[in-house]
C-alpha positions in Angstrom: -7.0 56.2 -5.9 -9.9 53.9 -6.7 -8.2 53.1 -10.0 -4.8 52.4 -8.4 -6.1 49.9 -5.9 -9.1 48.2 -7.3 -8.9 48.5 -11.1 -8.7 45.0 -12.5 -10.9 43.4 -9.8 -12.4 41.1 -12.5 -9.0 40.3 -13.9 -7.7 39.3 -10.4 -10.7 37.1 -9.8 -10.2 35.4 -13.2 -6.4 34.9 -12.8 -6.5 33.7 -9.2 -9.7 31.7 -9.6 -11.2 33.5 -6.6 -14.8 34.8 -6.3 -15.2 38.6 -6.6 -16.6 38.8 -3.1 -13.4 37.3 -1.7 -11.2 39.7 -3.7 -13.3 42.7 -2.6 -13.1 41.6 1.0 -9.3 41.4 0.7 -9.2 44.9 -0.7 -11.4 46.2 2.1 -9.2 44.7 4.8 -6.0 46.1 3.1 -7.4 49.6 3.1 -8.3 49.3 6.7 -4.8 48.2 7.5 -3.4 51.1 5.5 -5.4 53.6 7.5 -3.9 52.0 10.6 -7.2 51.8 12.5 -9.1 48.7 11.5 -11.5 48.9 14.5 -13.2 52.2 13.6 -13.0 52.0 9.8 -15.4 50.4 7.4 -14.7 50.0 3.7 -17.4 49.2 1.1 -16.2 47.9 -2.3 -18.6 47.7 -5.3 -18.0 44.3 -6.8 -19.4 45.4 -10.2 -17.6 48.7 -10.7 -14.5 48.3 -8.4 -15.2 51.6 -6.6 -14.8 51.7 -2.9 -15.8 54.1 -0.1 -14.1 54.5 3.3 -16.2 55.3 6.4 -15.0 56.4 9.8 -17.1 54.9 12.6 -17.5 57.5 15.4 -19.4 57.1 18.7 -22.0 59.7 19.7 -21.0 61.4 22.9 -21.8 64.6 24.9 -18.2 65.7 25.1 -15.6 64.8 22.4 -12.4 63.6 23.8 -10.9 62.0 20.6 -12.1 63.5 17.3 -11.0 60.3 15.5 -13.3 58.2 17.6 -16.1 60.5 18.9 -18.7 62.9 17.5 -20.7 65.4 19.5 -24.4 64.5 19.7 -25.6 67.8 18.2 -23.5 67.3 15.2 -24.6 63.7 14.9 -28.3 64.7 15.0 -27.8 67.1 12.1 -26.9 64.0 10.0 -29.3 61.6 11.6 -32.1 63.1 13.7 -33.0 60.0 15.7 -29.4 59.3 16.8 -28.8 58.6 20.6 -25.9 58.7 22.9 -23.6 55.6 22.4 -24.7 55.0 18.8 -22.2 54.7 16.0 -22.3 57.1 13.0 -20.4 56.2 9.7 -18.7 59.2 8.2 -17.4 59.0 4.7 -13.7 59.6 4.4 -11.8 60.8 1.3 -9.7 58.0 -0.1 -7.0 60.6 -0.8 -6.4 60.7 2.9 -4.4 57.4 2.5 -1.6 59.2 0.7 1.1 57.6 -1.3 2.6 55.5 1.5 -0.8 54.3 2.5 -1.5 53.3 -1.0 1.7 51.3 -1.3 0.9 49.6 2.0 -2.5 48.7 0.8 -1.1 47.2 -2.4 1.4 45.0 -0.5 -1.4 43.9 1.8 -3.6 43.1 -1.1 -0.9 41.0 -2.9 -0.1 39.1 0.2 -3.7 38.5 1.0 -4.4 37.3 -2.5 -1.6 34.8 -2.3 -2.9 33.5 1.0 -6.4 33.3 -0.3 -5.3 31.4 -3.4 -3.3 28.9 -1.3 -6.3 28.5 1.0 -8.6 27.9 -1.9 -6.2 25.3 -3.4 -6.0 23.6 0.0 -9.7 23.4 0.3 -10.1 22.1 -3.2 -7.7 19.2 -2.8 -8.4 18.5 0.9 -11.8 17.3 -0.2 -10.2 15.0 -2.7 -8.2 12.9 -0.4 -8.6 9.3 -1.6 -9.5 10.3 -5.2 -7.6 9.9 -8.4 -6.2 12.9 -10.2 -4.3 13.2 -13.5 -1.0 14.9 -13.4 2.2 15.5 -15.5 5.7 15.0 -14.1 7.4 18.4 -14.1 10.7 17.5 -12.4 12.5 15.3 -9.9 13.7 16.3 -6.4 15.8 13.8 -4.3 14.1 10.9 -6.0 10.6 12.3 -5.6 8.5 13.1 -8.7 6.9 16.5 -8.8 3.6 16.6 -10.6 2.1 19.7 -12.2 -1.6 20.0 -11.4 -2.3 23.5 -12.7 -2.7 25.7 -9.6 -0.8 23.2 -7.4 2.1 20.8 -7.2 1.9 17.2 -6.1 4.7 15.2 -4.7 5.1 11.5 -5.4 7.7 10.3 -2.8 10.0 7.4 -3.6 8.2 5.3 -1.0 4.9 5.7 -2.9 6.3 4.8 -6.3 5.6 1.3 -7.8 9.0 -0.5 -7.9 8.5 -1.8 -11.5 7.5 1.5 -13.0 9.9 4.0 -14.6 9.1 7.7 -14.5 10.3 10.6 -16.7 9.7 14.3 -17.2 6.6 15.0 -19.2 4.9 11.7 -18.4 1.2 11.7 -17.6 0.0 9.5 -14.8 -3.0 8.8 -12.7 -2.2 9.2 -9.0 -4.1 8.8 -5.7 -4.3 11.8 -3.4 -3.0 10.5 0.0 -2.8 13.7 2.1 -3.0 17.4 1.8 -1.0 19.5 4.2 -0.6 23.2 4.9 2.9 24.7 4.5 4.5 28.1 4.3 4.8 27.7 0.6 1.2 26.7 0.1 -0.6 23.4 0.2 1.5 20.3 0.0 -0.2 17.4 -1.9 1.2 13.9 -1.3 0.2 11.3 -4.0 0.8 7.6 -4.5 1.1 5.0 -7.2 1.6 2.1 -4.7 -1.4 2.5 -2.4 -4.2 -0.1 -2.7 -6.7 2.7 -2.8 -5.5 3.4 -6.4 -6.8 0.0 -7.4 -10.1 0.6 -5.8 -10.6 3.9 -7.6 -9.6 2.4 -10.9 -12.2 -0.3 -10.5 -14.8 2.4 -9.7 -13.9 4.2 -12.9 -13.7 1.1 -15.1 -16.7 -0.9 -13.7 -20.1 0.9 -13.8 -21.6 -1.8 -11.5 -19.1 -0.8 -8.7 -19.7 2.9 -9.3 -23.4 2.5 -9.0 -23.2 0.3 -6.0 -24.5 -3.0 -7.6 -21.1 -4.6 -6.8 -19.2 -4.0 -3.6 -15.5 -4.2 -3.0 -15.0 -6.0 0.3 -11.2 -6.0 0.5 -8.0 -5.5 -1.4 -4.5 -7.0 -0.9 -1.7 -5.5 -3.0 2.0 -5.9 -3.5 2.5 -2.9 -5.8 4.2 -3.7 -9.1 3.6 -7.5 -8.7 0.2 -8.7 -7.8 -3.2 -7.7 -6.4 -6.1 -9.7 -5.1 -9.5 -7.9 -4.8 -12.6 -9.4 -3.2 -16.0 -8.4 -4.5 -19.7 -9.4 -3.8 -23.0 -8.6 -5.5 -25.7 -6.5 -4.0 -28.1 -7.3 -6.8 -29.6 -10.8 -7.1 -28.5 -12.7 -10.2 -25.5 -10.4 -10.9 -22.1 -12.1 -11.1 -19.7 -9.8 -9.4 -16.5 -11.4 -10.7 -17.8 -11.4 -14.2 -18.8 -7.8 -14.0 -15.3 -6.8 -12.8 -13.4 -8.9 -15.3 -15.5 -7.8 -18.2 -16.1 -9.4 -21.6 -13.0 -11.3 -22.5 -11.2 -9.7 -19.6 -11.2 -6.2 -21.1 -12.0 -4.3 -17.9 -9.5 -6.0 -15.6 -6.9 -5.8 -18.4 -7.4 -2.1 -18.7 -6.8 -1.7 -15.0 -3.7 -4.0 -15.2 -2.3 -1.8 -18.1 -2.8 1.4 -16.0 -0.9 -0.3 -13.2 2.0 -1.0 -15.5 1.2 -4.7 -16.2 0.5 -5.6 -12.5 -1.3 -8.9 -12.2 -4.9 -8.3 -10.9 -7.1 -11.2 -9.6 -10.8 -10.8 -8.8 -12.0 -13.0 -5.9 -15.6 -14.0 -5.0 -16.3 -12.9 -1.4 -18.2 -15.4 0.8 -19.6 -15.0 4.2 -18.4 -18.5 5.1 -14.7 -18.2 6.1 -13.9 -21.6 4.7 -15.2 -20.8 1.2 -13.6 -17.3 1.3 -10.2 -18.8 2.1 -10.7 -21.3 -0.7 -11.5 -18.5 -3.2 -8.6 -16.4 -2.0 -6.0 -19.1 -2.7 -7.0 -19.2 -6.3 -5.8 -20.4 -8.8 -4.8 -23.4 -6.6 -7.6 -26.0 -5.9 -8.2 -26.7 -2.2 -9.3 -30.0 -0.7 -10.3 -28.9 2.8 -10.2 -25.8 5.0 -10.4 -26.1 8.8 -11.0 -22.8 10.7 -9.7 -22.5 14.3 -11.2 -19.3 15.6 -9.2 -19.3 18.8 -6.0 -19.3 16.9 -7.3 -17.1 14.1 -5.9 -19.7 11.7 -7.2 -21.5 8.7 -5.6 -24.9 8.2 -5.7 -25.7 4.4 -5.1 -29.0 2.7 -4.2 -28.9 -1.0 -3.3 -31.7 -3.5 0.4 -32.6 -3.5 1.0 -31.3 -7.1 -0.6 -27.9 -6.3 1.3 -27.2 -3.0 3.8 -24.8 -4.7 1.0 -23.1 -6.6 -1.0 -22.5 -3.4 2.0 -21.1 -1.6 3.2 -19.0 -4.6 6.6 -17.7 -5.5 8.3 -16.7 -2.2 5.0 -17.3 -0.4 3.2 -14.5 -2.3 -0.1 -16.2 -3.0 -0.6 -17.4 0.6 0.5 -14.0 1.9 -2.0 -12.0 -0.2 -4.7 -14.5 0.6 -4.0 -14.0 4.3 -4.2 -10.2 4.0 -7.4 -10.4 2.0 -9.2 -12.8 4.3 -7.8 -11.6 7.6 -6.9 -15.2 8.6 -3.5 -16.8 9.2 -3.2 -19.5 6.6 -1.3 -22.8 7.2 -1.0 -24.8 4.0 -0.1 -28.5 3.9 -0.1 -31.1 1.2 -2.6 -34.0 1.2 0.1 -36.7 1.7 1.6 -34.8 4.6 -1.8 -34.7 6.4 -2.5 -38.3 5.6 0.9 -39.3 7.1 0.2 -37.4 10.3 -3.3 -38.9 10.6 -2.2 -42.5 9.9 1.2 -43.3 11.4 3.0 -46.4 9.9 2.8 -49.6 12.1 6.0 -51.0 13.6 7.3 -53.9 11.4 7.0 -57.5 12.9 10.1 -59.7 12.9 10.0 -62.1 10.0 12.2 -65.3 9.6 14.1 -65.0 6.4 14.6 -68.4 4.6 17.8 -68.8 2.7 17.5 -69.3 -1.0 18.5 -72.7 -2.4 21.4 -71.3 -4.3 22.8 -69.8 -1.1 22.3 -73.0 0.8 24.1 -75.0 -1.9 27.0 -72.5 -1.9 27.2 -72.7 1.9 27.3 -76.5 1.7 30.1 -76.4 -0.9 32.1 -74.1 1.3 31.6 -76.5 4.2 32.7 -79.5 2.1 35.8 -77.6 0.9 36.7 -76.8 4.5 36.3 -80.5 5.5 38.5 -81.5 2.6 41.2 -79.0 3.5 41.2 -80.2 7.2 41.4 -83.8 6.1 44.2 -83.0 3.7 46.1 -81.1 6.4 45.6 -83.9 8.9 46.8 -86.5 6.3 49.9 -84.5 5.6 50.6 -84.2 9.3 50.1 -87.9 9.8 52.4 -88.7 6.9 55.1 -86.4 8.4 54.7 -88.1 11.7 55.1 -91.6 10.1 58.3 -90.4 8.3 59.8 -89.2 11.5 59.0 -92.5 13.2 60.6 -94.5 10.3 63.7 -92.3 10.6 63.9 -93.0 14.3 63.3 -96.7 13.8 66.1 -96.8 11.2 68.4 -95.0 13.5 67.7 -97.5 16.3 68.2 -100.5 14.0 71.5 -99.1 12.8 72.8 -98.8 16.3 71.8 -102.4 17.2 73.7 -103.8 14.2 76.9 -102.0 15.2 76.7 -103.6 18.6 76.2 -107.1 17.2 79.3 -106.7 15.0 81.4 -105.9 18.0 
């Protein structure tokens, strides 16, 4: 019976990755359940040999009412002379008493308990790693989610946690961030991410020793996965350049992180206790002329040169948006000329007498002379016409007078 139930204790421990003490405890509980009386049965399993013993726990009484639970005091004193009423005496029971059905029940209980213990161990292992980076290989895809093989466990990379610019395929190895570990009926469910800003932080800790050892501190991260990330750092060690430490010689460190993120643009910003300076740094690479902080409005009013206005705002407002997330201030960006126009309004123009040019005056005089000539000509023609009419009338009158004289 010992061989049937507990042979291979070492193999089970190795295969399941469970301590021998855990496996032996599982076997002990299975045997108790197989006997059907867990309360008054004790099982001792030898971790080294795999042998086990079953003990019935009986209470010492004057009069035995239930032989399975009680033992008469005289019989108990023959085994243990100093026993008293109410004490419990362990009596070894033959393992053969289980029988075939009991053995099968014990095996089923052991298998189920081993699975539960393995799931619990995997959950405990990864629950402590929330926020850490793990390496995994894509095994398959389910409804758009990538399933990673982690050895004893599976991890799920949901579509919402995938970087939009990345392409995933079966067999691909990726570093992912552990977001959450949940219990489920099928075992621990591990949710991972490639889009979370925490992934950038962990990559910097792996790549930059000064951050790992605490000489450089990350104060904030603003990320739009697949496109651009701004990370603010400051030094805890006098004389240490935090930006230079993160960028590395010839930019090798930050380039390695960018490559791991699929070519995502990563900018390292110098943190400053002064809000004005921090906002200036966050709007890099655009130069800034002035920053006015209005605490009541939680707004930073920024003035930039005219030619750098589009650079400060960024494509579709991305640079300003990331700077606002990084600093925690609402950022209002305006150009230098716009601010100057608002500060110095243009004066109203005074009426000015406009003198005509000589050429225009001469032209106007010529036109006036032409008009006078035309009027004189029209008047002359009219006068001539009137004179002609008078002459005709005079002739007519003279002709009539002559006719009268002849008569």
